[in-house]
N, C-alpha and C positions, 0 to 999 in steps of 0.2 A: 310599243308601250312600259312606262318602270313599272316595278310587279308593287303588289299591294304592301301598304308600311303596317299591318293589323300587326302582326310579329315584333314589329318593335312597342310595342306597349310593354316589352317588358323591361324590365332593370338587370343592365349585365354587370358579370365583375369579373375583373380577369387579374395578373403579374402584367408590366407592360415593359418590366425591367426583365434580363436573362434568370436564368436558371441557375441553383449552384449560390456559394456563397458570395455577398459583397456587402460592398459598404450601406447601400438603401436594396430595401421592394419599392417599389413604389406598383402600388393597389391601385386599379385604374376602374370607378362605379361611375355609370351613365344610365341615364333614364328617368321614369317618371316618378321615381321612388327613392333616387340617388340622398334625398335632402332628406330627408324623413328617415332614410335608415345612417344616415351619416350623425343625425342630430342620436341618435339610438345608442349611438357609440361612443358621444366623442361631448352629447350635449346640444348648446348650443353651436349656430352653425359663424363662421368669423367671417369679415369682411370680403369680398366678392377681389380673387386675383391675390390676394396676401396668404403665402409661408405664416400659418398659426398656429404654437406647440403649441398640442395639447395631449392628453391618455386616453388611450385608444382600451373600449369595457367591451367584455363580455354581457351577455341576460345577467350574471350572477352579480353584475357589479365588480368582476376584478379584472385589475387591470393586463390586458394580451400585452402592450407597450406601445410607447414614451415615443412621440416622434412629429411631423409637421405635418397640414392637412393643409389643402386650397381647395376651393371653394371655386367652380364660373358656374356660375348662375345662363339656362338657356336665355335665349340662338345663341351667345357668344362665347363657345365652345367648341371648342373640338367637334364633335358631334349633330353639334348642334339644339342637342341636349343640354339637364340639366348636367352636369360631370362633378364629382368628387373625387379627389385624390388622397391614397393616404399610405405617407411615407412613412415606412418604419426602417428598422434595424434591419438590416441584409441576414440573409438564410433563409431554407425555402421551410423550416419546419413554422415558424412568426409567420410568412405569405400567407403558407396554408391558414393558419391557426384564424386569422384573418378574414381571409377569404371564406372558408366556414363559419363562420359568425357573418356575415356577409350577406350568405347564402341561406342561415335562415332565419334570417329580419325580411326574406322576400325577394329578393334577386337569383340570376342563374348563372351559373359560366357561360361565359362569352365562347362564340365559336372562333375558330380562326378568322382574320383579318375582319370580325365584326362589328370593332368601333370605329376602321376607316368606312367600310358600305353602311353606317347610317351616315359617316358625315357624308356621304357619295346622297343619299337615299335624300338627305334636308336638303341637298345643295350648298353645301359650306366647301367642297370641291368637285371636280367634275374626275372623268372613269379615268383620261390619262391621269391625271395628279395624284389621285388613289393607289395609280400602280407603279407611277416613282419611288412613290413613298416605300411601298415595299421593295423599291430597286436601292435604293437608297442605305438602306439597312445593309444589302446584300454584297454593295461592293468591293470590289476588291483592289483598282486602282484608281489616281489622285481623280484624270480624266472623267470614269466612271461615276465616279461623287459630283463632278460639274454637272455631269450631262444631267444627272437624276437630277439634283438640285434649278438646272431649268428647264425642265420638264414641269418640277413642284410646283415652279413659280408661275406655270401658267406658259414658257415661250411655243412650246408643241400644240398645246391649245388654242393658242392666238393664230395660232396656222391654220389651223381649221376651220377655227372660228371665217378668218378675212376669205379662207378655200370657200368656205358655203356663202359668204357675204356676194363673191364675185358671183358663184354661180346662183344666187336668188337675182339679182340686179338683171342676168344675162337673162333668165328664165321670163320674168314680171316682163321684159323690155318685146321677148318675144310677143309672149300672152297678148302682150299691147296693142301688139300693130294686127293679132291675129283678132281682134277682138271686130273689124270695120273689115269682113270678108267680099264688102262690092266694091272695095281697091283693093287693086295690085300690088301686093308689095314686092319689093326688092330686096331685100337682105343686104344685097353684095354693095349695094349701090350706096349701106351708112357704117361710112368706114369708121364712128364711133364705136360701134359694134363691132366692128372687122379689128380695132384695138384689143376692146374688151377681152374680144376672147383669147388672143394673141397673152395679153399679161396671164389671164386667166393657167393658158394654157403652161407661159412659163414658172407661175408659182405650183403648179403639180409637182415639178422636172423638181425643183427647189427641195420644198419642201417632199416628196420622193427621197431624194439623194441623201437631205438631213437626218433623213428614218430612215434610210439604211442602215449609216454609219456609224449612227443610233443601235441600228438591233446588234450592229457585230460588236463593240463597243458595251452593252451590255452580258453579251450572250460571252463573247471574247471570241476564239479564233482557234479547233481544237487541231493536232498535227499529231502524226502515229510516225514514231522512227522505225521503218522499220527494213529490212535488209535482211542477210544469210548471219550464222552463228558465223561468232568472233568477228562482226566488222566492227564492231564499236557502238555502236548502239549503247549500251549499258553504260559507258566512257562515256558519251555526247552529252545521255537525260543527264548523269552527274554532273559532269560540267556547267549545263545549265540549271538544274538546282541548289549548285554551290556545295551541296553536300553526298554520300555514299547511301545514294537512297537504294540504289541499284546496286545487287554481289558483280563484280566483274571477274575471272579467272579465266584460265586460260581456256579449261576445258569446254568447246564446246557444248549450245544447251543451257546454260546456267541460267534463263530466265525462260520460267517456263508459265509465270501468271504474268496479266498487264498494269505495268504499273503509272501511277498519272501525277502531274506539280503541276504547278501554275506559276506562270514566267508574266512579273510583267515589262513590255519591249513599254519604253516610250508611252508611258498611260495606258497599254494596249493588254487586252486578258491575254495569252495566249499558254492555251491546255497542252501538253505535250505527255504523251501517251512512251514509254518504254515497252518493248512488242521480244515476242519469240521470236527467234530466230526459223527463219524457213529455213528446210533442206528437206530434201529426198529421203526416205525412208529414217523419220523419226523413231525413238520409242515413243510407248502407250502415252507418257505423260507429256513429253512433247508436243504428241499431235494434238493435243488436245487443248494445247498452248498457241499454235499455231491456228487449233482451228478457233479460236476468241481473238486472235489478230485480225483472220479476215472477215469475221461480224467486223471487228470493231472498223474497220477500214469504212466500211458500207455509209455508216455516219460522221467520218472525218471533213473537214474542208482541206485539209493537208495532207500529205505524203512526204517524210525524208524518207525517199529510198538510197542508204547506204553501203560503202563497197569498199572491204581492204581491196584498195591500190596494190599492198606490198606482194596479193596473194593471186589466182589463177582464175582463183573466184567469182565464179558466176549470177549476177544479179538474173538473170533471166527467169530465174526461179519466182519468184517473186511477181504475183497476177496483179494490177490494182483495178479498182471497179473503172467501166467509163468513166469518164468525167473528172478526174478526182484530180487536183493541182496537185501537182510533183515535182520536188527539190532532187536532184539528183546528185549527192555527194560522193567523192574518193575521198576516204581515209587513210590516214594511217601514210602521211607526204612522207613524215619525216623516217620514212626507213626503205626509200630514193635516195639512191648511192648517185645516178646519173641522171641530170634531171633533161635530157632529152628525152630517158622515159616517163618523165611526165606528160600529161593527156594536157592539148591546149584547146576543149571545147567548153563556147562562151555559154552552152546553157546545164555544163557541168561545175558543182562546189566541190574545190580541192582543201579538202581540211590536215589538221592535226590537232587533235583534241590531244593529244598530249601534252603540245607544244604552246598550245593556245593559236594554230594559225588559223588562219577563213575563217571562223567561227562570227565574227563582229559581218560578214560579208552573206554567211547563211543567217544570218537573223536581220540582213535588210533584205533581204530574198522573199522570207516567210512577212517581212511587212508590206511587199509591191505586190503579195499573192494575197493578201487579206481582205482588199477593195476597202479597205479604211481610211479617210481623209486623214489623217497627220497633221496637214498645213489650216485645217478648218477650227477657230473657237467659240463657234456656235453650236456646235454638238446638242442634239437634245436626247433622252437616251429613250427607245421604241421596241416594240415589242413585233411581233410573227406578223400576229392577228392584224395592227395598228396597219401593215405595209401593205400585206392583202386587201385589208379593206379600203387602203389607197390606192390601191392599184387598179380595184374594181370601181374603184368611185371615177376615178384617169379613163379608162378604159371606155364605159358610160360616157364620157364629156367629149374622148374625139371620136365616137358612134355617132352621136348626135352633133357635133361641125361639121361633119362629114355630110351626116343628111341635111344639113341647112348653107354649106358649102355645094353641098356638085348635084344637089336634088330641090335645096330652094323649100324643104320640109320641114318651113316652125315649127305645127305642129308637135315631129319625130322631137325634134331637134329641145326645145321645150323637156317631152316626155324625159327625155334621157337625160339631160338636166337635173330632172326632180328624184331619179333613181339617184344619179349620183348626191345629191343632199344625203339623205337614204345614208349612202354606205356612208358616209361621212359622219353622220352621226349617231353611227356604229362606234366610232374611236372613244365617241367622249360620253358615247352611254346616253345620249338622248334616246336615242332608239335603240333599247335594249333586252334582249327574253332573259326572267328569271333564270336560265338554265348557262347564260353566258357569267350573269354575275354570279350564282354559285362557284362556279370552275375559275371564277379571275379568285376572287377575293377567300375558297378553300385554301389558297395557294402561300398566304398570309400568316405570319404568325400569330395567336393569343396576344391577347391584350395589344395588339395595334390592329 
């Protein structure tokens, strides 16, 4: 069930542009009193959807600012309510003065994501599209932008709708047959039914694959650079950052805290972490850095375990969490005079950060370990909750399929399909609790 709409009788206001000094402030007002409030500030309202030059006045008839106003009458607006946008000059003070005036006329400050939440509640967008809107704002690579736009335009929602349609048709077909209990039903003899089950299963798999890639694209890949002191962790980190983010010296234990950068690798956001060198008998500050490194590793997708091949240092001291993907890297190959001393092991990558040798191979290995499908052009943005709901839906579909094909239990098949459809409804918001909606929209910026 969707939440009650009583609270959206309020009229809300917020700045829809970023904070700080800029060219303009866009102050957005939405709700049943938006038109009344706007008239008190500018006089008569302009024609819908036409930017019109107006003076913005307070209760004392003093001019607050001069700018543009755009009126979007209900239901033809983003929220589905009457919306008025005041385009004032940039600067936080002007925006605050205008918002204070609007609040004084009966509006209230919007909560984070409340404009998008109202658009969802008024059926202007579904939950996937609302989340894609938030993703679009925070994108850091071109591919992630394209993926968010795909979801915003309805690509992901369309797949969920298609899946749900197939599940419903299968369920209706079986339930219709069950309505005639006096006849013996041989579901397995109906080739059309079997074909439709297989087509539904294929769509589940392709949608899950796309959602998995979309989640990777949205969240990025977390990579920790670990190893003993002086192995070249900070040098590699600086090389990837293309600047001196980390201090590099010959003295061991220079890195005491965790540093972080984001790198765009062929459209994939990869977040690298420079960590404290791990060794026996560290001093007190180093020990804290090592403790933080070990805690960080528990949240990583990939670890780069880097070793100085020019010394006899051992990498055995670094113990990685079970199941963590690891790339073993030998650094400083430029210091090896005898090429026969170079290890020839496929699983290890030989590099020289100083001479930029082997870095491309390292990045290629990271791409392979990311599990992201770089060849796909149709990826849409997705979130962990989407994938979990999809997996749950798919599990119930497979269980129902087993009931039907193994035990010829049509009733159980239909029931599992019903549960599978409910899980899909959670993705688009057809079946969403207040708690879920509150959590999702609380992550949005105010004014969106």
